[in-house]
C-alpha positions as CSV (number, residue, x, y, z in Angstrom):
1,M,125.5,-163.3,98.6
2,A,124.5,-166.9,99.2
3,Y,125.1,-170.1,97.1
4,W,122.6,-172.7,96.1
5,L,122.2,-175.8,94.0
6,L,119.1,-176.1,91.7
7,K,118.2,-179.4,90.1
8,T,116.6,-179.8,86.8
9,E,115.8,-182.8,84.5
10,P,117.7,-182.0,81.4
11,S,115.0,-183.5,79.1
12,D,112.6,-180.9,80.6
13,Y,114.9,-177.9,80.9
14,A,118.7,-178.2,80.5
15,Y,121.4,-175.6,81.1
16,A,121.6,-175.1,77.3
17,D,118.0,-174.0,77.4
18,L,118.8,-171.5,80.1
19,E,121.6,-170.1,77.9
20,A,119.4,-170.0,74.8
21,D,116.5,-168.3,76.8
22,Q,119.0,-166.0,78.6
23,G,116.9,-166.5,81.7
24,T,113.9,-168.3,83.1
25,L,111.4,-168.6,86.0
26,W,112.6,-171.4,88.3
27,D,109.4,-173.1,89.1
28,G,107.8,-176.5,89.8
29,V,109.2,-176.8,93.4
30,S,106.7,-178.4,95.7
31,N,108.7,-180.2,98.4
32,N,108.4,-178.3,101.7
33,L,112.1,-178.3,102.5
34,A,113.0,-177.3,99.0
35,L,110.4,-174.5,99.1
36,K,111.8,-173.3,102.4
37,H,115.2,-173.0,100.7
38,L,113.7,-171.3,97.6
39,R,112.1,-168.7,99.9
40,Q,115.6,-167.8,101.3
41,I,117.2,-167.2,97.9
42,R,117.8,-163.5,97.1
43,R,118.6,-161.5,94.0
44,G,122.3,-161.7,93.3
45,D,122.8,-165.1,94.8
46,Q,124.7,-167.7,92.7
47,A,123.4,-171.2,91.9
48,L,124.9,-174.4,90.6
49,I,122.7,-176.0,88.0
50,Y,122.6,-179.8,88.4
51,H,121.2,-182.1,85.7
52,T,119.3,-185.1,87.3
53,G,118.2,-188.3,85.6
54,G,120.8,-190.2,83.6
55,E,123.4,-187.4,83.7
56,R,123.7,-186.6,87.5
57,V,126.2,-183.8,87.0
58,V,126.7,-180.1,87.9
59,V,126.8,-178.4,84.5
60,G,126.8,-174.7,85.1
61,V,126.5,-171.6,87.3
62,A,123.5,-169.3,87.2
63,E,122.7,-165.9,88.8
64,V,119.5,-165.3,90.7
65,T,117.9,-162.1,89.3
66,S,114.8,-161.8,91.5
67,D,113.8,-162.3,95.1
68,P,111.2,-165.1,95.5
69,F,107.6,-164.3,94.6
70,P,104.4,-166.4,94.3
71,D,104.3,-168.6,91.3
72,P,102.0,-166.8,88.8
73,E,100.8,-170.1,87.3
74,R,99.6,-171.6,90.6
75,D,96.9,-170.4,93.0
76,D,98.9,-170.9,96.2
77,P,101.0,-168.1,97.7
78,R,103.2,-170.7,99.5
79,L,104.5,-171.9,96.1
80,V,107.2,-169.5,95.1
81,V,109.6,-169.0,92.1
82,V,112.7,-167.0,91.4
83,E,114.1,-165.8,88.1
84,V,117.6,-166.9,87.1
85,K,120.0,-166.2,84.2
86,P,122.9,-168.2,82.9
87,G,126.3,-167.4,84.3
88,R,128.7,-169.9,82.7
89,K,128.7,-173.4,81.6
90,L,131.3,-175.5,83.3
91,A,134.1,-176.6,81.0
92,K,134.1,-179.9,82.8
93,P,130.9,-181.0,84.4
94,I,131.2,-182.4,87.9
95,P,129.7,-185.9,88.3
96,L,127.8,-186.9,91.4
97,A,130.1,-189.9,91.7
98,D,133.1,-187.6,92.0
99,I,131.2,-185.5,94.7
100,K,130.4,-188.6,96.6
101,E,134.0,-189.8,96.5
102,D,135.3,-186.6,98.0
103,P,135.5,-186.9,101.8
104,E,135.3,-183.1,102.2
105,L,131.9,-183.2,100.6
106,K,130.4,-186.0,102.7
107,D,128.1,-183.6,104.5
108,F,126.9,-181.8,101.4
109,D,123.1,-182.0,101.1
110,L,123.5,-183.4,97.5
111,V,125.1,-186.4,99.1
112,R,122.9,-186.6,102.2
113,L,119.5,-185.6,100.7
114,P,119.7,-186.7,97.1
115,R,116.1,-186.1,96.2
116,L,116.0,-182.4,97.4
117,S,115.6,-180.1,94.3
118,V,116.8,-176.8,95.9
119,M,119.6,-176.8,98.5
120,P,122.0,-174.4,100.1
121,V,125.7,-174.7,99.3
122,T,128.3,-173.5,101.8
123,E,131.0,-171.2,100.6
124,A,133.6,-173.9,101.4
125,V,131.6,-176.5,99.3
126,W,131.1,-174.0,96.5
127,K,134.9,-173.3,96.3
128,R,135.7,-177.0,96.5
129,L,133.4,-177.9,93.7
130,L,134.5,-175.1,91.4
131,S,138.2,-175.4,92.2
132,G,138.8,-178.0,89.6
133,V,136.9,-176.4,86.7
């Protein structure tokens, strides 16, 4: 099992929407590096859901329920999607400001590559982030 962080604009699709829908197709990724990461995700992997925009917080955990496959809405096999379902909403969201202040997280891609919408999360970072919630 691997760990990931998936970003979403909460005004477009929030973690609450994922809970209400009980699952969704994670689509709309077009950045080459983010697509490379998305192609590496596998069924059973876990993902942190991060709200962008004015919130900038990790809000929940989701489970990936499919391997990557071509986006059925787009006519380009390089553009892939995965299916995800809600795991749990965090009792206390983790603000980006707190992540940036933690010296143990200085190499985390969320800090280094803030515009990337899909990124791997090491097991050590995963445990560090979820240890306080």
